N, C-alpha and C positions, 0 to 999 in steps of 0.2 A: 585131145588127149596127148597126141604126139607133141603138140606145141607146149603143153604143160610140162611134159617130161623134159623137153629141151630147156625150158626156163629153169627147172629145178637143177638140172645139170650145170647150167651156167652159174647159178648162185653158189652151188657147192664148190665149183672150181674157183670162184672169186674168193670165197671164205678161206679155202685151202691156200690160195695164193697170198692172201693177206697174212694168214698165220705164218706161213713160211718166210714171208718177207719181213714181218715185224718182230715176232718173238725172238728169233735167234739174234737179230741185229739190235734189239732193244737193250740187251745186256751189254755192259761196258767193262772191259777187262781192267782189273786193278789188283793191288796187293791185298792179301787177306790172311786172317788167322782165326781158327775156331776158338770159342770160349763160351762161358756161361752168360756173360753180358757182352754184347757186341757194340763197339764204338765205330761210328763212321768217321772217315777222314777225307777232307777236300784240300788238295795241295796243287800249286801251279808247277807241275812237272814240265810243262811246256809253256812258252811265253806267248804263243799266238796260234791261231787256226788259219788254215788256208781257205780262202773264199771259194765256194763251189758255185759254179754257174751251170744250173740244170736247165735244159730246154726240152720241150716236148712233154708228152703225157707221163713219161716214166718218172719225172721229178715229183709228180703229185701222187704217185702210187707207191712210193717207197719212203721209209724213214731213214734217210741216209745222213749220217753225222759227218761234219767236215773233218778233215785230217788236221792233227795238231803238228805244229812245226816249232823249230828253234828250241831245242832241249835246254831246260833251265836247271842247272846243277844245284843252285841254292834251294829251289823247290824240292828237289829230291832229298836234299839234306834235311829239310823240315819234315818230310814224310818219314825219313829214317829216325829222326828225333822222336816222333810219335811211337814208332815201332819199339825203339829202345826203351822209352818211358813205360810202355805197356809191359814189356818183358820185366823191367825192374819192379813194377807194381805187382805183377804175378808172383815174383819171388820174395816179396815183402811179407813179414809175419801178419800184417793187417789182413791180407786176402788169403794167404795160405792157411792160416788158422781156421778160416771159414770154408776151406776147400772150394774157393771160388776163383775163377780165372776170367780175365778180360780177353776178348777177341777184337778184331778190327776188320774193317773193309775200307780200303783207301782208294780214292779215285783221283784222276787227273782233271782239273778244271780247265787246263790249257789257257789260263788267264782270260777266260771268256765266259760271259754270263750264260749263254745258251748251253754250252757244254757242261757247265756246272749244274744247270737245271736238269739236264739229262742224267747226270750222276745222282742228283737228289731223287729223281724218279726211280732210279735203280735201287737206291737205298731204302726207300719208303714203300715201294709197291709190294703187294703180297706175292711171295715166291711159292712155286710148286716144285716138285722134285725135278722136273725137266728144266726148270729155270735156274738151277743152281749154277753159280759161277764156275764151279769145277766139274759140272755135269755129274756129280756124285749122287748117291741115293739118299744122302742126308738132307733133310729140309733146311732151308736157310732161315736163321733166326732174325727177328726184327731188331733193328738198331735201337739203342736206348739213348744215345747222344751222338752229336756230331762235333768234331773239332775242325775248325777252319770255316771258310777259306781266309786267305790273307788280305785279299782286296776288299775294300769297303763296298765298292760297286757290286761285286759278286755277292758279298755277305748280305746286302740289303735284299737282293732277289731271293737268295737261299732262305733267309730268315722268314720271308713271307710264306714260303712253302712249308717250312718246318713248323710255323705257328699253327697250321691247320690241325696238327696232331700233338701240339705242345711238346715236341721233341727238343730237349735242350741243346742249344748250339753255343759252343765256346770258341770264339775266334782268338787267335794268337797275334793278330797284326791289324785287324780292321779298326780304324780309329774315327770313322765318321761320327760326328756329334749326333746325328739323327738316330743312330742305333741305341742311344741311351734313353730314348723315349719308350718307356715300358708299356704305354697304352697302344703303341703301334707294333712293338717288337717284344712281346712279353717273354719269349723263350730265348732271347739273345743275351749272351753274356760274353765277357772278354777278359783277358789277363793283361790288358794294356790300358792306359788312359785314353780318353777320347781327345779329338783334335782341338777342343776348346782349350785344354791345358797346353797343348803343343803350340798353338797359335799365340796364346798369351805369353808363353816363354819366348817365342821368337820375337814378339814385339818388345818385350822387356830387353832382350839382347840388343835389338836395334836402338832402343832408347838409351841404354847404358853407353853405347858407343857413338851416340849422336848421329846415327844414320837415318836421316829423315826423308830421303828421296830414293825410293826403291822400286823394283819391279817384281811381278809375281807371275809364275808359270804354273798352270794346272792342267789336268786332264779333263776332258768334257764328260762329265758324269756326276752322279750324286755326291761322290766323295770329293772330287775336285771343286765343285761349286760350293759345297758346304764348307770346305776348308777355306776357300777364298772369302766367302761371306763372313766367316768367323774372324779371319785375319784382318780384313778391311774394317770390321766393326771395332776391333781392338786398336788399330792404328789411328782411327779418327779421334779416340779419346786421349791419345798420347802425342798428338801433333806430328804424326808421321804420314807422309803422302805417298800414294801409289802412283808412280809415273806411268806405268803401262801394265796391262793384264793380257797375257798370252795364253790362249786355250788350245791344247793339242787334242787330237782324236784319241778316245780311250782304246780303240782297237789298233793293234799293230799289224793286222793282216793286209790292209790296203797300203802298201809301201809308197805308191805314187802320191796318194793323198797326204800321207804322213810327211813325205819329203817336202811337199809344197808348204805345209804348215811349219815345218822346221825352218825352211828358208825365210818365211815371213817373220818368224820369231827372231832369227839372226838379224834381219833388217831392222827390226824394232830395237834390239839391243845395241846395234851399231849406231843407230840414229840418236839414241839417248845417251850421249857421252858423259853426262853428269851422274848417271845412274851407275854406281860402282858396287851396289849390293843387290843381288837378285835372290828371291825366295822361290823355291821350286817344290811343288807337290806332284811333279810328273813321275813317270815310270823311269826305271834305270835305263832301259833300251832307248827311250826318247832322249834322255839326257846324253847318252853316248853319241847319238846322231847330232844333237845340238852342239856338243863340244867339238865335234869334227867340223861342223859348219863354221863355228866361231874361229877355230884354228886356221881354217882356209882364208878367213878375212883378216887375220892378225888382230882379232879382238881379244884382249887379255887383261890381266890385272883386275879381275873382278872378285868380289866375295860372294860365294854361292852358299846360301843357307839351305841345306837339304833336309827335307822331311824324312820321317822314318821309312818312307816309300823307297828311297834309294840311298840313304845315308851311309850304308855299309857296302854299297856296290862299287868297290874300287876297280873291279874288272872293266868298267866302262872306259877306263883310261888306257886301254891297250894300244890305241892308235895315236894318242896325244900324250904329252907330258903334263904333269900337274902345273908346272911353271908356265905352261902355255895358256892356261885358263885362269890362273890366280890361286885362290885358296877356297877350300870347301870346309864349311862348318856343318857337321851332321848331327841331327837330333836322333838319338837312338834310345830304345827302351832300356831300362836298367836290367842287368842280368846278374845271375848268381854263378855258382860253381858248376861248370859243365865238363869237368875233367872225365867223368865216367863216359860221357858221350864220345869224347875224343878217343878214349880207349876202345870204345865200341867200333868206331870207324876204322881204327887201326887193325882190329881183329876180324874185319869182314871177310867172309869166304864167298866170293862172287858166284862160283858155280852152284854151290848148294843153295844159296839164298835165291838165286834166280830160278832154279828148277823147282824149288818148293813153293814159294809164295810171293815173290816180288819180281814181276816182269819189268818193272821200271829199272831195276839194277841191270837187268839183261840189256835193255836198250842203252843205258848209260855206258855199259862196258863196250858196246859196239860203236860208240862215237869215234870219229876219225882221229881225234887228238888224245885218245886214251891208250889203246893198244895192249896194255897189260895191267895186271892187278895192282902192281906198285904205283903206276901212274894214276890209276883210278883212285886209290886211297889218298894219294897226295892231292889230287884234284878235289876230292871231297873235303879233306881237311882245310884246304886253301879257301874253299867257298863256304865255310861254316860261319853262319851269323850267330854270334853268342846270344844276342838278345832274343832272336827268333827261337832258337833252341830252348832257351830257358822258359820262354812263354809257353811253348808247346808242352814242356815238361810240367809246368804249373797246371795247365789244363787237364792233363792226364791225372796228375796227383789229386786235383779237386774231384774228378769223376770217381777215381778209385776210393777216396775217402767217403764220398757220398754213397757209393755202392756198398761199402763195408758197413756203414751205419744202418742202411736199409736191410741188408741181409742178416744182420744180427737179430732182427725182429721176425724175419720170415725166411722161408726156404727159397733160395734163388736158383736152384738147379732146374726147375721147370721153366718153360719158355715164357709163360704168362705170370710168373711170380711177381714181378714189378712192372709198372707201366712208366712210359716216358715222363708223364706229368708228375708222378711221384718223385722220380729222380730230379726233375726240375725244381720242385719245392725244396727238396733236400739240399740241392746245390746253392740255392739262394741264401740258405741259412748256415751253410757249412763254414767251419773254421778249420783249416788244415795247416799242418806243419811241414816245412821243407827245409832241410839242412839247418835246423835250429831257428828258423824264422817263421812267424805266424802270419798267415794270409787269410783274407776273406773278401767276398764280393760286397761292394757298397750297395746303396739303394738303387742305383742305376745298373747294377750287374757288372760293374767294372772293378778291376784291381788296379789302383793307381799308385805306382811306385816312383813316378817321376821320370826324369830323362838324364841321360849322359850327353854332353856336348863333345863331339870328337872333331879333331882337326886332322884332315888327311895329310899324310906325309908322302914324299916322293917315292921313298923306298917301300917295297911291299913288306908287310909284316902281319903276322897272325893276330898280334895284339893291337887293340885300338888305342890311339893316342887321345885319351880323355883329358880335356883341359878344364872342364867345369861340370858340375852337377846341379840340376834344377830340382827344387823341392816345391811341389804344388801347394803344400800346406801353408807356406808363408810367402810363396811367389818370389823366391830369391835364388840367386846363383851362388855357388861356392866354387871358386876357381882353385883348381889343383895345380895349375901351371901359371907362373908369374910372367915370364918373358913372352909377351904376345905383341911385340912392337909391329910386326908385319900386319897384324889385324887392326890394332888400335890406331895406327897412322893412316888408315884408309879413310878418305872423306867421300861421303855420298850425300850431297846436298844440292838442292836446286839453286840456292843463293848462298853466298858467303855469310857467315855468322855476323850479326850485328853486334858490335862491341858495346861494352858498358858506356852509357851516355847516348846511346842510339836506341831506336825502336823500329819494329818491323811494320811496314805498310804493304798490304797485299792489294794488287790491282784487281779491279772488278773482273770476275770471270776466270781468274787464275787460281791455281792451287794455293792453299794457305802457306805452303812451303816455298813458294816462289814470291819473293818480295823485294822491296828496296829498303835500304836503311836510311832513316831520317834522324836528324839530330834533335835531341830533347831541347826544349826552349828554356828560358830563364825560369828559375824556381821549379824546375822539373829535373828528374834524374831517373836513370835505370842502372841498377848495380849488378846485372848479370847479362850474359850474352843472350841474343835473340829474344829480347823483351818484347812482349806484345804491345805494351804501352808504357809511357813514362809515368812515374809516380810523382805526385805533387809534394813539394816540401812544405813543412809547417812554417808558413811565412811569418808567423809571429816571432819565431825564435831562430829559424834557419833560412838559408838562401843557397842558390846555386847559379852558376853561370851557364851558358849554353854548352851542350855536349858534356854534361857532368855525370859522374857515376855515383855521386853522393851529395848530400846536403851538408853544407858547412854551417856551424853555429854562428849566428850573427854576433860580432863583437860589440861590447858596450862602447859607445862613443861619447866622449865629453871633453871638456877643456882640460887636458892633462897637465900635470905638473912638469913633465919632461918635454912638453911642446916648446919649440924655439920661441914662438911668440909669447907664450906664458912666461918663459924664463926672462925674456926682455922686460916684460911688464913688471914681473916681480923684482927685477934688479932696479927698475925705476922707482918702484914702491919703496924698496929698501933704502935707496939713495934719498928719497923724499923724507923718510923717517929720520935718517941720519942728519939730513939738513935741518929738519925740525928741531931735533935735540940741540944742534949747534946754535941755531938762532935763539932757542929758548935759553941756552946757557949764556949767550952774549947779552940778551935783553935782561936776564936776571942780574948779570954782572953790572950792567949799565942802567939799572932800574931807576936810578935817581937823575939820570941825564935828561936834558930838555928834549932830545930827539925821542927817547922812549916815552917820556910823559906826553909829548905832543902826539905820538903815534897811538896813544890810548892807555898807556900804563898797564894796569891789571888786565884790561880787556885784551891786550896783545897775548898775554899768557893763556887767556881763555880761548882765543882764536887758534893759537898753536895747539892747544889740547884738542879742540874740535877737529883740526886738520889731521892730528894723529889718529883719531877715531875713523876719519874718512879713509886715511891710508890703510888702516888695519882692515877695514871692510873689504878691501881689494882681495885679501887672502881668501875670503869665503866665496869669491867668484871663480876660483881655480880648484881643480880636482873633481872627483866624483861627487855629484850633489847628493844631499840627504835632506830629509824634511827639516832638520835643525838648521843646516847651513842656508837652505832656501829662505827660511824665516828670518834668520839673523842678519844676513848680508844687507838686505834692503833697509831694515830697521836701523842698523848701525849707521849706514850711510845717511839715511834720511834725517835721523836725529843729530848726527855729528855736523852735517852741513847746514842744517837749520840753525844750530848753535853758532856756527861760524858766520853765517849771513846775518843772524840777529845781532851779533857783536858789531859787525861792519855797519849794520843799520844804525846802531847807537852812535858809532863814530861819525857817520854821515850827518846824523841829526845834530851832534855836538858842534861839528864844523860849521854847519849852517847857522846854528845858534850863535856861535862866537863871532862870526863875521857878517851877521845880518844887520844892515843899516836901517831897516824899517823897524821902528821902535814898537809899533803895535804887533807886528808879526813876531818880533823878538820876545815880547812879553808872553805871547801865546806859547811859543816854543819853550820858553823857560819853565812855564807851568807844566808842560807835557814831558819835559825831559827828566825822566826817572830811569836811568840806564838799566839797572838790574830788574826793575819791574817790567820794562819793555822786553828784555831778554826772556824773562819767565813767561810772559804772555805769549810771545812768539813760539817758545818751546812748548808751552802748554797746548797750543792749537795743534802742533805737529804730533805731540804725544797722543792727543785725542784721535787724530786721523789714523795713526799707527795702531792704536788699541782697537778701534773699530775694525780695522783691516784684519788684524790678527784674530779677532773674535769671530767675525762673520765669514771672512774669506781668506783663511790663512794660506800663505804660499806653501807649496808642497813639491816633493820630488815627482816628476812625471817622466814618462818615456814615450818616445815617438818611434814607431816601427818604420824604418826606412828600407830601401831596396836591399842593401847589403849590410846594414848595421842597425843597432838600436840606439837611438839618441837619448841619452839621459840628460834632462834639463830641468831647470826650476820653472814651475808654473806659478805665476804670480797670484793665482787665486782669483783676483779681480783686477782687470786692467783699469777699471775706473778708479779704484783705490790707489793703485800704483801711480796712475796719472795725477790723481789728486795730491799725493805726497810730493811728487816732483813739481807739480804746478804751484803748490804752496811755496816751495823754495824759490821757484822762479819769480813768484809775486814779490817776495821779500827782496830778491836780487834786483828786481825792476824798481822797487821803491828806493833801494840804496843807490841805484844808478841815477835815478831822478834827483835825489838830494845831492849826490856828489856832483852831478852835472851843473847844478846851480852854483856850486862853490868852486867851479873850475878855474876862476880868475884870482884865487888866493895868492899870497906871496910865493914867489918862485921857490924859495928855500923852505917853504912850509906848505907845499902844494899837495896835501894828503888827498884832497878831493879828486885830483887827476888820477892818482893811483887807484883810488876806489872805483872811479869810472872805468878805467881800463880793466881792472880785475873783474868787475861785474859784466862788462861787455864781453870779455873772454868767456866767462861762465855761460852767459846767455847764448852766445853764438855756438858754443860747444853743444849745449843741450838742444838748441834748435836744429842743429845738424843731426844730433843723436836720434831724434824722434823718427824721421823718415827712414834712416838707416836701420834702426831697431825693428821697425815694422816690416821692412822689405827683406832684410837679411835672414838667412835660415841656416841652421846647423850648429855645430859645436862652438863656433866662434862668436855667437851672440853675446855670451858674457864678456868676451874680450872687448866688444864695442863699448859696453857700459864702463868697463875698467878704464879704457882709454879716455872716455869723457870725464870720469872721476879724477884721473891723474891730471888731465888738462886743467880741470877746475882747481885742483889743489895747487898745482904748480903755478897757475895764473895768480892765485891769491898770494902764494909765497913770493912770487916774483914782483908783484905790484905793491904789496903791503910791507914786506919785511926786508927784501934784499936792498932796496934803496936806503933804508935806515941803517942796515948793516954796513953799507958802503960808507955812509957818513961817519958812523961810529969808528970804523976801522981806518978809513983812508982820508976823511975830511974832518979831522978832529976840531979844527978851528971853527967849523960851522956848528959844532955841538956845545956852544957857549951861550951864556945869557946875553952878552953884548950882541953877538951875531943874530941871535933870535929877535931881540928887541929892535935891532936895526932893520931886520926884515919886516917886522910888524909895522914899524914906523913908516918905512917906505910905502907899504901897502896902504896904511891909513892916510898918509899925506896924499897919495895918488887918488884915493877914493874921495877925500874931502875936496880936492880940486875939481874932480868930476862932478860932485854934487853942486858946488858953487857955480860951475860953468853952466849947468843945466837948469838951476832953479833961481840963482841970484841970491840965495839965503845963506847966511853965515852958518856953517855947520857947527860952530862953537855953541850957539844958542840952542841948537837942536840936541846937543849931546851933553849939555851941562847938568841936566837932571838925571843923566844915565847913571845906573849903579855900576857900570863897567868903566872904571878909570884905571889908569896906570898907578899902581900902588907906590911905586918908587920913581918919581919923575926925574930924580937925579941921574938915572941911567940914560937920559936923553938930553941932548943939548938944547939950549933955549930955542934956537930956531926950529928945532924938531918937535917941540912940545905942542902937540895937538892931542885931542881926545882920542884915546886908544882903548881897546878892551883890556879889562883887568886880567893879568896873566894868571893869577891864582885860580880864578874861576874857569879860565879856559883849560888850564891843565887839569 
C-alpha cells in the first residue's frame, strides 16, 4: 500500500511538472486585437533563430523554443501593414454597416519553419481561459484565416497544418510553383503570381539581351529547388545555358556553415569569368554576405537578376557600393497606392502601441540604432516594401469582403457563426474592389498582376526605379526607360557569336552554348548570328560562295552581244556582208566580161546570195537564245551553205567537162550536166533533212544549271540530224574537191579548179577541226566556235572564188580580153596535144575531128596555133 501511494505521488508530481513546463511556455507572445472574426498573421519579425545545444535529460523534458535573432525591420513593416489594413477594413462601411469587426493575432516566424509551426499550433489549438495570450478572463476565439508567411519554404509547412482544418491561408509573398497544386494545398491562396511566371520572365529578359551563359544561386529548400527547376526548364527551350548552380543553406543560424558556402560560391563566380549575369533566388542576408565576399576578391561588373526574395533589399549594400558589384535588376510584384500606410507609419505612437497590443514595436524601439521615435519612424519608412505592403492589403481586403458577404446571410457575432471552410469557399469565388481596380483569385488561388523590373541606383531613394513592366498575359515586357546602355552592352556568352555565314558546332559533352564557329560551304548560307546550321540554297536558281550570308540569284549566261569576242565576230560578219555586196556589184557590172563568164556567170550571183544567207545566220548565234533563234540559225546556215556548195559543184563539173580529153567520159558528163537541176536536187535533199529535223526533233532553247550561273544554250534536238545536215554539206564539198582536183592542171590564167580545190580544202579542214572542239568545249562560247567555222568557210570561198577574179577585173584588165583568154586556152590545148602524142603516138587531130567542141572562130588563132580546142560558147 505504501508502495502504491508512492507511485501515485510520483505520477502526480510528473503531471504537474509537465503542465507547468508545457502550458505556460507553449503560448507564444505576439501582437493581437479583439474582434468578431479573428485573422492570424505570420511575419518574419526576425531573420534567424539561435541554435540551441541541449544536453542531458532536461532537454527531453521541456518544450523549449530557440531564441530569435537579427531583428528584421521589413518583416515588422509587413505586420504593421496587416494591422493598418484591418483597421481600415473595420472603419469601412462594408463591415461597420454589419456591426462586424476583424481582429488579429500576429506571430513571428523568425524566418524558421519550426518556429512558424509553433505559431500555427498556438493559432489553431483550442484555448481555455487560462491559455489566453493576455491572461484575461475572455476566451480566445478561433481564427478564420491566416495571412502569410512570406517564405515559400515556411508556407509549404504551414499550409499542410492549416489544410487539416481547411483554414484559408493567403500568402503575400510565397511564390513556389508547388503551392498552386490545389490537390495538395487546397486551402492555400496568394496575392502574388507563382514562380513559373517569374522564371519565364527572367528567361525572356535573358533572351532579349542575348545573355546565354548564366549562373544561378538558390537556397536549399522546396522554394529554391522548385525555382531552379522551373528556371532551367525554361532556359533549355530558349537556348540559354546555366554555367553553374550554387546552393546555399536555407537556415541563417549556423553562420560557420553559411560562410563556407558563401566562400565556395565566390570561388565559383570568380572562376567562371565569362559568366557576367547571375540569377539569384537567395535570401537578402545571404546576398549581403556574398557581395562582401565578391568585393574582397575584386569581382565586379556583373548583372544580378534578383528574384522577389531580395529585389527590394537595398540595405544589403551597407558595406559595399553598387558600383563594386555591378548592376542589380530586381523583379518585384506590382503594387498600388500605399499612401495611407505611409501616413499610418508617420502617425505611429510607440508607447501606446507597444503597451496595448504590439510587443514587436517595443522590441524595435529598443534596437541600438533607433534611440527615439523620430528615428524609428524614419527607419520604418525607409524599409517599406511597396509591393509587400500592397499584397498584404489585398489579402486583408479579400478576407474582409468574403466575411461581409457571409455575414449578410447570417449572424457573425457568435463564435461559431461561420466556419473556416465556409470562408475558404467564399474566398475562392470572391471578386473585390480596391482603389477602383477589380481583383479575384484564379483557379490556382493566385492573383497574378505581373512584375515590375527595377534597376538599383547608387543613391538611396524611397521610390523604385522601374525600367520595365512584365505582363504574363502575353509574356511581354514594356520598357519605361530607354537609356539602358550599361545593361545592354553587357556580354554573357560562353563563346563569341557566330557571324552570318557561319554556324555553331558544339563539341561532344559540352554545353550547347559553348561552341566553335565553322564557315558555311558552297551553296549554303546563314543569315543571322549564332545559326545552328547552314541553310541550303536553291541550287536551281541561286548559289553562294563559302562564308555567305545569303544566296545570290544565278545570272543567265549566254553569248552576249556586248562580249568582246562577239563584237569581233559581228564586225567580221559585217565586213563579209559589205565585201559580198561589193563583189556582187563588181560582177554585175562586169557580167559580160570573159572572167565573170568563165567564173560561172549567173552561178556567181547565186553563190554570193548563198554566202549572204550564211553570213546572216551568224547573227542568230549571238544573244540570248530562244526557241525561234535556235531553230532558224542552223536551218539558214545549212540551206545557205548547201546552195553555195551545190553551185560550186556545178562549176567543178563544168570545168571537168570543158577540159576532159577522154571523149567517152566527156559524153557522159555532157548528158549529166544540167546545172539548175543538179542544184535543185542537192538543195532538195538538204531541205528534206531539215524538214525531218524540224518535225521530229526541233532545236529548242535549253538551260544548264552551273555552279554559279544558268547557261542558256540551244539544244539541237537531235545530234544525229545536226550531224547529218553538216555531213551532207561535207559530202558535197568533198565531191567538189575531187572534181576540182582533177582539173588542177588547167591553164594558169584560167585555173578555176585550183581555187575551188583550195576553197573546199579550207572548208573541210575547218569543219574537221570544229567537230572535236564542239564536242569537248563547254559553256557560253560554244556558239562562237561554230560562228568562227562559218566565217572561215565563207571567207575561204570569197577569197578563193571571187577575190582573184576581182583582182583581174580591177588590176589586170589586159587578161580580161578574148585574145588573152583564147591564147591561154590555145597554150593549154597545145600542151595537152603534145602530151597525148608523146604518150600514145596517135595524132590528136584525128581523135578530135568528130568532136562537137571546136573553136567557132579560128581566125582568133594564128595558123601555127590552130589545133582542136573546146568551143568557147559551150564552155561559157
